C-alpha positions in Angstrom: -55.1 -43.9 -5.9 -52.9 -46.7 -4.8 -49.2 -45.7 -4.5 -47.2 -47.3 -7.2 -43.8 -48.6 -6.1 -40.9 -48.0 -8.4 -39.7 -51.3 -9.8 -35.9 -51.9 -9.8 -34.3 -52.3 -13.2 -32.9 -55.7 -13.7 -29.1 -55.7 -14.0 -28.0 -55.5 -17.6 -24.7 -55.7 -19.4 -22.6 -57.9 -21.6 -23.0 -61.7 -21.2 -19.2 -62.0 -21.4 -16.1 -59.8 -21.2 -12.4 -60.2 -20.9 -11.4 -58.9 -17.5 -7.9 -57.5 -16.8 -6.5 -56.4 -13.5 -3.1 -54.8 -13.0 -1.4 -55.7 -9.7 1.3 -53.2 -8.7 4.9 -54.5 -8.8 3.6 -58.0 -9.7 1.9 -58.1 -13.1 -1.5 -58.6 -14.5 -4.3 -61.2 -14.2 -6.9 -61.7 -16.9 -9.7 -64.0 -17.8 -13.1 -64.4 -19.2 -15.9 -63.2 -17.1 -19.5 -64.4 -17.7 -21.4 -62.6 -15.0 -24.6 -63.7 -13.3 -27.2 -61.2 -12.2 -25.9 -61.2 -8.6 -22.4 -60.3 -9.9 -23.8 -57.5 -12.0 -25.5 -56.0 -8.9 -22.4 -56.5 -6.8 -20.3 -54.9 -9.6 -22.5 -51.8 -9.5 -22.2 -51.4 -5.8 -18.4 -51.8 -5.8 -18.1 -49.5 -8.8 -20.1 -46.8 -6.9 -17.8 -47.2 -3.9 -14.7 -46.7 -6.2 -15.9 -43.6 -8.0 -17.1 -41.8 -4.9 -13.9 -42.1 -2.9 -10.4 -40.8 -3.4 -9.6 -44.4 -4.5 -9.5 -43.5 -8.2 -8.7 -39.8 -8.0 -5.1 -38.7 -8.6 -3.4 -37.3 -5.5 -1.5 -34.2 -6.6 1.7 -33.4 -4.7 0.3 -30.3 -3.0 -3.3 -31.7 -2.7 -4.8 -33.9 -0.1 -3.3 -35.9 2.7 -1.6 -39.3 2.5 -3.5 -40.2 5.7 -6.8 -39.4 4.0 -5.9 -41.6 1.1 -4.9 -44.5 3.3 -8.0 -44.1 5.4 -10.2 -44.2 2.2 -8.4 -47.3 1.0 -8.9 -49.0 4.4 -12.6 -48.2 4.3 -12.9 -49.5 0.8 -11.2 -52.8 2.0 -14.0 -53.1 4.6 -16.8 -52.2 2.2 -15.6 -54.8 -0.3 -15.7 -57.6 2.2 -19.3 -56.5 3.2 -20.4 -56.7 -0.4 -18.9 -60.1 -0.8 -20.7 -61.3 2.4 -24.0 -59.8 1.3 -24.1 -61.4 -2.1 -22.7 -64.7 -0.9 -21.5 -67.7 -3.0 -23.4 -66.5 -6.1 -20.6 -64.0 -6.9 -17.8 -66.6 -6.5 -19.0 -69.7 -8.4 -16.6 -72.6 -9.4 -14.7 -71.6 -12.6 -13.1 -73.3 -15.5 -9.5 -72.4 -16.2 -9.0 -69.0 -17.7 -12.2 -67.6 -16.2 -12.7 -65.1 -13.4 -15.7 -63.9 -11.3 -16.6 -60.9 -9.2 -15.3 -62.9 -6.1 -11.9 -63.6 -7.8 -11.3 -60.0 -8.8 -12.5 -58.5 -5.5 -10.5 -60.8 -3.3 -7.4 -60.4 -5.5 -7.7 -56.6 -5.1 -8.0 -57.0 -1.3 -5.1 -59.5 -0.8 -2.7 -58.6 -3.6 -3.3 -54.8 -4.0 -4.6 -53.2 -0.8 -3.4 -55.5 2.0 0.3 -55.1 1.1 0.0 -51.3 0.9 -2.0 -50.9 4.2 0.1 -53.5 6.1 3.3 -51.8 5.2 2.5 -48.1 5.3 -0.3 -47.6 7.9 1.9 -48.4 10.9 4.8 -46.4 9.5 2.7 -43.3 8.9 1.1 -43.7 12.3 4.5 -43.8 14.0 5.6 -40.7 12.2 2.4 -38.8 13.0 2.7 -39.6 16.7 5.9 -37.6 16.8 4.3 -34.3 15.6 4.7 -31.4 18.0 1.4 -30.0 19.1 2.2 -26.6 17.5 3.2 -28.0 14.1 0.7 -28.0 11.2 -0.3 -31.6 10.4 -0.3 -31.0 6.7 3.2 -29.6 6.7 4.4 -32.3 9.1 3.2 -35.0 6.7 4.9 -33.3 3.7 8.1 -33.1 5.5 8.2 -36.9 6.1 11.2 -38.4 4.3 9.1 -41.3 3.1 6.2 -39.2 1.8 7.1 -39.5 -1.9 7.6 -43.2 -1.7 4.2 -43.7 -0.2 2.7 -41.3 -2.7 4.2 -43.4 -5.6 2.7 -46.6 -4.2 -0.7 -45.1 -3.7 -0.5 -43.9 -7.3 0.2 -47.5 -8.5 -2.7 -48.9 -6.4 -5.0 -46.2 -7.9 -4.1 -47.5 -11.4 -5.1 -51.0 -10.3 -8.4 -49.8 -8.8 -9.2 -47.7 -11.9 -8.7 -50.8 -14.1 -11.0 -52.7 -11.8 -13.6 -49.9 -11.9 -13.6 -50.0 -15.7 -14.2 -53.7 -15.7 -17.1 -53.3 -13.1 -18.6 -50.5 -15.2 -18.7 -52.8 -18.2 -20.2 -55.7 -16.3 -22.8 -53.5 -14.6 -23.8 -51.9 -17.9 -23.6 -48.3 -16.6 -22.2 -45.1 -17.9 -18.8 -43.6 -17.1 -18.8 -42.0 -13.7 -15.0 -41.6 -13.5 -14.1 -39.2 -16.3 -17.0 -36.8 -15.9 -17.1 -33.7 -18.1 -16.1 -30.5 -16.2 -18.9 -28.0 -15.9 -18.6 -25.1 -18.4 -17.9 -21.7 -17.1 -20.7 -19.1 -17.7 -20.1 -16.9 -20.8 -18.6 -13.5 -19.9 -20.6 -11.6 -22.6 -24.1 -12.9 -22.7 -27.0 -11.4 -24.6 -29.4 -12.8 -22.1 -30.8 -10.0 -20.0 -30.0 -10.3 -16.3 -32.9 -11.6 -14.1 -35.2 -9.1 -12.5 -34.3 -8.0 -9.1 -37.2 -7.3 -6.7 -38.3 -3.7 -7.0 -35.8 -2.6 -9.6 -35.6 -2.1 -13.4 -32.3 -2.4 -15.3 -30.9 0.6 -17.2 -31.2 -1.4 -20.5 -35.0 -1.7 -20.0 -35.3 1.9 -19.0 -33.8 3.0 -22.3 -36.2 0.7 -24.2 -39.2 2.3 -22.7 -40.6 -1.1 -21.7 -42.3 -1.3 -18.3 -41.6 -4.8 -17.0 -43.7 -5.9 -14.0 -41.8 -5.8 -10.7 -41.5 -8.9 -8.6 -43.6 -8.7 -5.5 -43.2 -12.2 -4.2 
C-alpha cells in the first residue's frame, strides 16, 4: 500500500483583527491587521517560540536567573529575525495608514522592546558576573547585585509586551491558548479504584473477597 503523506492544514484564522502592542515606558501601538496566509504561518512559528521560552513566564524573585532570562530574550531576538528572513516580503506588505502587519509588529518588538533592554543590561550584568569570586555561588552572587531588582522590573515590563504580542499572534494563527494552560489535577487521595496488580502478588482486599485474580506473568 502506498504511503500516504500527511497534508498540512492550511493556515486559518480571522480575516481581520485589531492588533495592539504595549511598548514598555513608551506607550502602545495599534492598527488593523488583515493577515495573508504567509503571515498566519509566521505568526504560528513566532507564537510557538514565545510560549516555549521564559519570554512569557513570570520570573518570581526567588526563581530563575536574570542571566537565563536575558539569554532567552536574546535567542528570541535572533529567531524572530530568522522567521522574517524565511517568509520574506510577504509578511511586510505596503500598508494603508492605521494598518499593521506581521513585519511591523515583529520589527517593533525587536527594535523598541528587546533591543533597548539587551543593549543596556547585557553588558552591565556581564561586567558584574566577571567579578564573582570562584568560590561564590553564581545564583547568590546574582541576587546580591544592587541592580538586580531594577533589571527584574524591566524584564517584567518586556514580558507584558511579549505576552500581548503572543495573544495577537494566537488570534491570527487561529490556534488555541498555549500560555495559560490548565494545571494537572493531583490524584485523589481516597480512590475506590483498586490498585493495579503487582507481579506475583494479590492484595489483601482481594484475599478477603475470595476472588482469585490471575497473576501477571509477563
